[in-house]
N, C-alpha and C positions, 0 to 999 in steps of 0.2 A: 504493499499500499504506500509506504513511504517513497519507494522508487517511482510510483506512478504520480505522486504529487510533485516530485522533483522534476520528472520529465515534463509534466504539464506546465509547471512554472518556467522551465527552460524554454519550452516552445512558446509560451506567451511572451516572455521577455524577447526572444529573438524575432517573433512575428510582429510584435508591436513596434520594435525599433526598425525593422525592415519596412513596415508600413509608413513610419514616420519618414524614413529615407525617401520612400517613394513619393510621398506628398511634397517634400522639399524639392525633389527632382522635378515634379510637375510644376511647382510654382516657379522654378528657375527657367523653365521653358515657356512661361506665359508672355514675357516681354516681347520676344520676336514675333509671336503670334499676333499680339496687339498692334505691333509696328506694321506688320503685313496687312492687317485689316484697315489700318489708317491709310497705307499706301493705295490699296484697292479703292477705298472710299474717295481719296483724291482724284483718282483716275475716273471714278464715276461722276465726280463734280466736274471734272474737265469736259467730260462728254456732254453733260447738262448744259454748260456754258458754251461749248463750241458748237455742237451739232444741233441741239435743241434751242440754242440761242436764248436760254432763259435767263432772266435777271438773277443776280446772285441771291437775294433773299429767297425768291421763289425756288431756285435750285436747292438751296440749303434745307428749306422746309420739306421738299420732296425727298431729298436723300435721307433726312432725319427719320423718315418712315421706312425707307427700304434698304438703306446701307447696313452692312453687317457689323456687329460688335462695337468696337470702340469708335469706329468712324460714324456709325449711326447715332451713337451716343453724343459725340462731339457736335455733329450737324443738327441734331435735335435740340440740344441745348442752346446753340447759337440762335436757331430759328425761334425758339421760345423766348429767349432774351431780346431778340429783335422785335418780336411782337409786343412784349411787355414794356420795352423802353425804346420806341422808334427813334427818339431824339439823340440816343447815345451813339457814339462813333463805333463803327463796325470793329475797328481795331481793338477797342477796349472790351466789346462783348466777346470777341474771339479769344482775347487773352484770358478772360475769366473763365470761359469754357475749357480752354486748354489747361489751365491751372487746376480746375475741377477734375479733369480727366486724370491729371498726374496724382491727385490726392486720392481719388477712388480706385485707380488702377495700379498697376505695378510699374508704371513708367517713370523713369528719373528725369532730372533737368536736362541731361544731354540727349535724351530720347525725344524730349519735347521742344528742343531748341529750333529745329526746322519749322515746326508748326507755329512757334511764336514769331519767327522771321516772316513766315507767310502772312500772319495776321496784320503786320505792318504795311503790307502791300495790297491786300484785298480790297476791292471796291474803289480804289483810287485811280484807276487808269482804264484804258480801252481793253477790249476783249482779248486781243492777241498778247497784251502784256500780262493780263490776268493768267492766260494759259501758260505763259513762260513761267511765271512764278509758281503756279501749281505743279508743273512738270519738274521744276528744280526741287521743290519740297518733296514730291514723291520719290525722286531719285535719291535725295538725302536720307529719307526714311528707308528706302531700300538698301542703301549701303550700310546704315546702322543696324538694320535687321540682319543683314549677312554677317556682320561682325558679331552681333549678339547671339546668332544661331550657333556659331562655333563655340562660343564661351559657354552657351547654355548646355550644349551637348557634353562638354567636359565637366561642367558643374553637376549635370544630372548623374553622370557616371559616378562622380565622387560622392554624392549624396546617397545614391543607392548602395555603394560599397560601404560607405561609413555606417549607414543604417544597419545593414546585415552584420558586418564584422564588430560594430560597436556593441550591438545587442549580443552577439556571440561571446564577446569578451566579458560583457557585463553578467551574463548568465554563468559563464565559467567561473568567474570570480566569486559570484554569490553562492555557488555550491561549495 
């Protein structure tokens, strides 16, 4: 009976720490995914502005309903703030929405820097210039995503290994 309790305790400690390592590995891979969603959302916004020739507020409102994940959240928030405070400059509304995205998600200041730079240029010039700024931001986000993807894979392997072997060590020491 004592052997069964030790074996059960051993399995619970190793299993729990392995699960904790898996969760940490998952959270480290979340940032590149959010950047990919933002890049895809910016490309959707580009097509709305370019091909549909929609005004920026209308395009943001439409994409807030249909864009995936982080991009949809960003566009929806900007659209809501534009409706609530139409006299506010778009740059300030965009900045607040990007900051909220950083607080609510897993993105850091370096991840959000291209979006903040984009906010300073949105709505201030003709359509072709807007498209150029959107394309530049999407490329910057894509480069940041590629960099983070490599880092996230290494970090995920580390967390998985650390979770399993840390739990194994803890279980052996506790016996």
